[in-house]
N, CA and C of each residue as an Amber inpcrd file, in Angstrom:
protein
   315
 101.6930000 109.3770000 216.2720000 101.0430000 109.8890000 215.0830000
 101.0440000 108.7870000 214.0160000  99.8880000 108.4060000 213.5610000
  99.7540000 107.3670000 212.5340000 100.0050000 107.9710000 211.1550000
 100.4600000 107.1270000 210.2450000 100.7010000 107.5780000 208.8770000
  99.8250000 106.7670000 207.9360000  99.2110000 107.4460000 206.9950000
  98.4000000 106.7830000 205.9830000  99.2540000 106.5830000 204.7420000
  99.2490000 105.3640000 204.2130000 100.0100000 105.0580000 203.0010000
  99.0230000 104.6610000 201.9060000  99.0960000 105.3780000 200.7980000
  98.3090000 105.0320000 199.6130000  99.2550000 104.2010000 198.7450000
  99.0710000 102.8930000 198.7910000 100.0240000 101.9360000 198.2280000
 100.0480000 101.9370000 196.7110000 101.1400000 101.3900000 196.1930000
 101.2870000 101.1750000 194.7640000 100.1310000 100.3020000 194.2880000
  99.5290000 100.6580000 193.1730000  98.3810000  99.9230000 192.6580000
  97.0440000 100.5160000 193.0670000  97.0530000 101.4770000 193.9830000
  95.8270000 102.1480000 194.4280000  95.7310000 103.5020000 193.7310000
  94.5370000 103.8260000 193.2000000  94.2720000 105.1370000 192.6100000
  93.1080000 105.7640000 193.3370000  93.3030000 106.9990000 193.7850000
  92.2370000 107.7570000 194.4400000  91.9390000 108.9580000 193.5700000
  90.6830000 109.1040000 193.2000000  90.2340000 110.2430000 192.3990000
  89.2300000 111.0000000 193.2530000  89.6550000 112.1170000 193.8360000
  88.7670000 112.8740000 194.7180000  89.5680000 113.7890000 195.6210000
  89.0990000 113.9570000 196.8510000  89.7180000 114.8860000 197.7830000
  90.1740000 114.1490000 199.0320000  91.4060000 114.4300000 199.4570000
  91.9540000 113.8650000 200.6900000  92.1980000 115.0210000 201.6490000
  91.7110000 114.8840000 202.8750000  91.9740000 115.8930000 203.8940000
  92.1810000 115.1920000 205.2280000  92.9210000 115.8420000 206.1250000
  93.1580000 115.2590000 207.4360000  94.2780000 115.9610000 208.1610000
  94.6090000 115.4050000 209.3430000  95.6610000 116.0320000 210.1490000
  96.7890000 115.0570000 210.4850000  96.8810000 113.9400000 209.7700000
  97.9530000 112.9650000 209.9460000  98.8030000 112.9060000 208.6720000
 100.0610000 112.4580000 208.7870000 100.9260000 112.3580000 207.6020000
 100.3820000 111.3600000 206.5790000 100.6150000 111.6600000 205.3010000
 100.1850000 110.7860000 204.2100000 101.3810000 110.5450000 203.2830000
 101.5750000 109.2800000 202.9060000 102.5770000 108.9120000 201.9110000
 101.8450000 108.3480000 200.7020000 102.1770000 108.8750000 199.5180000
 101.5500000 108.4170000 198.2820000 102.5580000 107.5790000 197.5090000
 102.2650000 106.2810000 197.3920000 103.0650000 105.3870000 196.5590000
 102.2980000 105.0210000 195.2930000 100.9880000 105.2560000 195.3010000
 100.1190000 104.9830000 194.1620000  99.8350000 106.2610000 193.3960000
  98.5500000 106.4680000 193.0550000  98.1360000 107.6280000 192.2580000
  97.0100000 108.3570000 192.9890000  97.1290000 109.6820000 193.0890000
  96.0710000 110.5170000 193.6510000  95.7710000 111.6280000 192.6590000
  94.4790000 111.7600000 192.3140000  94.0280000 112.8280000 191.4210000
  92.9480000 113.6050000 192.1500000  93.0210000 114.9330000 192.1130000
  91.9860000 115.7430000 192.7530000  92.5750000 116.8500000 193.5880000
  92.4000000 116.7520000 194.9300000  92.8680000 117.7970000 195.8370000
  93.3190000 117.1410000 197.1400000  94.4390000 117.6440000 197.6980000
  94.9560000 117.1440000 198.9720000  95.1200000 118.3250000 199.9090000
  94.5140000 118.2240000 201.0900000  94.6110000 119.2740000 202.1020000
  94.9120000 118.6150000 203.4450000  96.1400000 118.8380000 203.9540000
  96.5770000 118.1940000 205.1860000  97.1110000 119.2170000 206.1740000
  96.8900000 118.9410000 207.4560000  97.4660000 119.7840000 208.5110000
  98.8120000 119.2320000 208.9580000  99.2880000 118.1900000 208.3030000
 100.5420000 117.5510000 208.6580000 101.4540000 117.5470000 207.4330000
 102.0030000 116.3860000 207.0780000 102.9480000 116.3320000 205.9630000
 102.4880000 115.3650000 204.8840000 102.9590000 115.6260000 203.6640000
 102.6970000 114.7610000 202.5210000 104.0340000 114.3400000 201.9350000
 104.1790000 113.0380000 201.7070000 105.3660000 112.5290000 201.0200000
 104.9060000 111.7890000 199.7800000 105.3520000 112.2490000 198.6210000
 105.0800000 111.5510000 197.3680000 106.3070000 110.6840000 197.1210000
 106.1570000 109.3860000 197.3660000 107.2780000 108.4630000 197.2880000
 107.7220000 108.2510000 195.8480000 108.9380000 107.7220000 195.6920000
 109.4630000 107.3940000 194.3750000 108.4990000 106.3970000 193.7310000
 107.9820000 106.7160000 192.5580000 106.9750000 105.8960000 191.8940000
 105.5580000 106.3870000 192.1300000 105.3700000 107.2400000 193.1330000
 104.0470000 107.8200000 193.4060000 103.7360000 108.9270000 192.4260000
 102.4340000 109.1050000 192.1300000 101.9930000 110.1340000 191.1920000
 100.8670000 110.9200000 191.8400000 101.0130000 112.2390000 191.8610000
  99.9680000 113.1260000 192.3670000  99.6250000 114.1140000 191.2680000
  98.3510000 114.1190000 190.8740000  97.8290000 115.1090000 189.9350000
  96.7790000 115.8850000 190.6950000  97.2470000 116.8310000 191.5250000
  96.3470000 117.5280000 192.4390000  97.0100000 118.7980000 192.9410000
  96.1870000 119.7330000 193.3850000  96.6880000 120.8680000 194.1460000
  96.8090000 120.4000000 195.5930000  97.9200000 120.7710000 196.2260000
  98.2070000 120.2840000 197.5730000  98.4180000 121.4610000 198.5120000
  97.7680000 121.3950000 199.6790000  98.0000000 122.3380000 200.7700000
  98.3750000 121.4970000 201.9760000  99.5630000 121.7540000 202.5330000
 100.0450000 120.9540000 203.6520000 101.0890000 121.7430000 204.4240000
 101.5020000 121.1830000 205.5640000 102.5370000 121.8140000 206.3700000
 103.9080000 121.6060000 205.7270000 104.2350000 120.3500000 205.4410000
 105.4850000 119.9750000 204.7770000 105.1520000 119.0560000 203.6120000
 105.8650000 119.2560000 202.4970000 105.6340000 118.4260000 201.3120000
 106.9880000 117.9540000 200.7960000 107.1100000 116.6390000 200.6130000
 108.3300000 116.0770000 200.0300000 107.9570000 115.3260000 198.7640000
 108.6470000 115.6560000 197.6670000 108.3510000 115.0520000 196.3660000
 109.5420000 114.2030000 195.9400000 109.3440000 112.8850000 195.9760000
 110.3390000 111.9590000 195.4350000 109.7980000 111.2870000 194.1790000
 108.5000000 111.4230000 193.9460000 107.8400000 110.8700000 192.7730000
 107.5150000 111.9620000 191.7790000 106.2900000 111.9320000 191.2470000
 105.8760000 112.8730000 190.2110000 104.6490000 113.6440000 190.6720000
 104.7080000 114.9740000 190.5770000 103.5800000 115.8290000 190.9590000
 103.2640000 116.7790000 189.8190000 101.9800000 116.8410000 189.4740000
 101.4700000 117.8480000 188.5530000 100.3770000 118.5850000 189.2980000
 100.6180000 119.8630000 189.6050000  99.6650000 120.6580000 190.3780000
 100.4150000 121.6800000 191.2040000  99.6880000 122.5200000 191.8880000
 100.2900000 123.5740000 192.6920000 100.4610000 123.1000000 194.1320000
 101.6210000 123.4330000 194.7190000 101.9220000 123.0620000 196.0940000
 101.9650000 124.3030000 196.9650000 101.2640000 124.2590000 198.0960000
 101.3200000 125.3300000 199.0880000 101.6560000 124.6990000 200.4250000
 102.8050000 125.0710000 201.0000000 103.2370000 124.5120000 202.2780000
 103.4750000 125.6340000 203.2760000 103.0020000 125.4420000 204.4940000
 103.2000000 126.4700000 205.5190000 104.6220000 126.4510000 206.0670000
 105.3260000 125.3150000 205.9350000 106.6940000 125.2350000 206.4460000
 107.7360000 125.0080000 205.3550000 107.6070000 123.8820000 204.5770000
 108.6900000 123.5540000 203.6530000 108.2290000 122.6510000 202.5160000
 108.8410000 122.8550000 201.3390000 108.6880000 121.9570000 200.1960000
 110.0800000 121.4560000 199.8300000 110.1970000 120.1340000 199.6780000
 111.4680000 119.5300000 199.2860000 111.2230000 118.6670000 198.0550000
 111.8890000 119.0060000 196.9590000 111.8310000 118.1860000 195.7520000
 113.1480000 117.4200000 195.6980000 113.0750000 116.1070000 195.9230000
 114.2630000 115.2560000 195.9790000 114.8680000 115.0710000 194.5940000
 116.0690000 114.5200000 194.5530000 116.7890000 114.3920000 193.2820000
 116.0300000 113.5490000 192.2630000 115.2360000 112.5840000 192.7210000
 114.4570000 111.7590000 191.7940000 113.0620000 112.3370000 191.5480000
 112.7200000 113.4530000 192.1820000 111.4000000 114.0620000 192.0630000
 111.1840000 114.7990000 190.7550000 109.9310000 114.8100000 190.3040000
 109.5140000 115.5240000 189.0960000 108.3060000 116.3640000 189.4500000
 108.3610000 117.6580000 189.1960000 107.3040000 118.5680000 189.6170000
 106.9700000 119.5470000 188.5070000 105.6750000 119.6470000 188.1660000
 105.1830000 120.6460000 187.2160000 104.0600000 121.3850000 187.9180000
 104.2680000 122.6700000 188.1690000 103.2720000 123.4860000 188.8510000
 103.9570000 124.5570000 189.6780000 103.1660000 125.3590000 190.3390000
 103.6890000 126.4580000 191.1460000 103.8600000 126.0140000 192.5880000
 104.8850000 126.5890000 193.2530000 105.1840000 126.2540000 194.6320000
 105.1520000 127.5300000 195.4630000 104.4210000 127.4730000 196.5970000
 104.4040000 128.5910000 197.5380000 104.7450000 128.0490000 198.9150000
 105.8690000 128.5100000 199.4580000 106.3250000 128.0600000 200.7610000
 107.4480000 128.9760000 201.2330000 107.5900000 129.1710000 202.5520000
 108.6920000 130.0070000 203.0300000 110.0580000 129.3410000 202.8640000
 110.0960000 127.9920000 202.7960000 111.3500000 127.2630000 202.6100000
 111.1660000 126.2490000 201.4800000 112.0670000 126.3110000 200.4950000
 111.9830000 125.4170000 199.3420000 113.3720000 124.8570000 199.0610000
 113.4320000 123.5300000 198.9060000 114.6820000 122.8660000 198.5720000
 114.4650000 122.0450000 197.3080000 115.2640000 122.3280000 196.2850000
 115.2150000 121.5600000 195.0460000 116.5820000 120.9060000 194.8900000
 116.6200000 119.5850000 195.0510000 117.8890000 118.8490000 195.0300000
 118.4660000 118.7770000 193.6230000 119.7670000 118.6060000 193.5590000
 120.4590000 118.4200000 192.2900000 119.9030000 117.1750000 191.6080000
 119.4890000 117.2970000 190.3540000 118.9230000 116.1870000 189.6060000
 117.4050000 116.2070000 189.5470000 116.7650000 116.9960000 190.4000000
 115.3010000 117.1020000 190.3810000 114.8560000 117.8510000 189.1310000
 113.6250000 117.5790000 188.6930000 113.0470000 118.2930000 187.5550000
 111.9190000 119.1670000 188.0730000 111.9500000 120.4570000 187.7430000
 110.9230000 121.3910000 188.2040000 110.5810000 122.3520000 187.0890000
 109.2700000 122.5150000 186.8290000 108.8020000 123.5010000 185.8680000
 107.6330000 124.2200000 186.5140000 107.7980000 125.5240000 186.7390000
 106.7470000 126.3070000 187.3670000 107.3240000 127.5550000 187.9970000
 106.5540000 128.1640000 188.8650000 106.9640000 129.3810000 189.5520000
 107.1010000 129.1100000 191.0400000 107.9830000 129.8820000 191.6780000
 108.2100000 129.7610000 193.1090000 107.8380000 131.0800000 193.7680000
 107.0760000 130.9820000 194.8700000 106.7050000 132.1600000 195.6630000
 107.0960000 131.8660000 197.1060000 108.1040000 132.5970000 197.5890000
 108.5650000 132.4250000 198.9690000 108.1120000 133.5750000 199.8500000
 107.0960000 134.2970000 199.4040000 106.5720000 135.4310000 200.1670000
 105.9350000 134.9110000 201.4460000 106.4100000 135.3880000 202.5720000
 105.8420000 134.9820000 203.8530000 104.8100000 136.0310000 204.2400000
 103.5490000 135.6460000 204.1340000 102.4560000 136.6010000 204.3610000
 102.4310000 137.1500000 205.7380000
């Protein structure tokens, strides 16, 4: 399985979709829809609504996250928005402002 890396210094303004893992080290604005996983690396910025299988936030996210499996906000992660996932982990030291919905439909 190949991984796509949006490197530091790259800004994408639009929509990203696919079925392979994506790591954001740069900036993404718009919408992200993946059938795999999204990792927002330390220093990465996402200003988008995200739908994915697994989402890990080590950088900064502004937008709503919907994960079919799990959302993990790491200790260095910053998140503003609502989270919907059956499994949610918010590490000690992480910043989170929003609502959590763990309702498994």
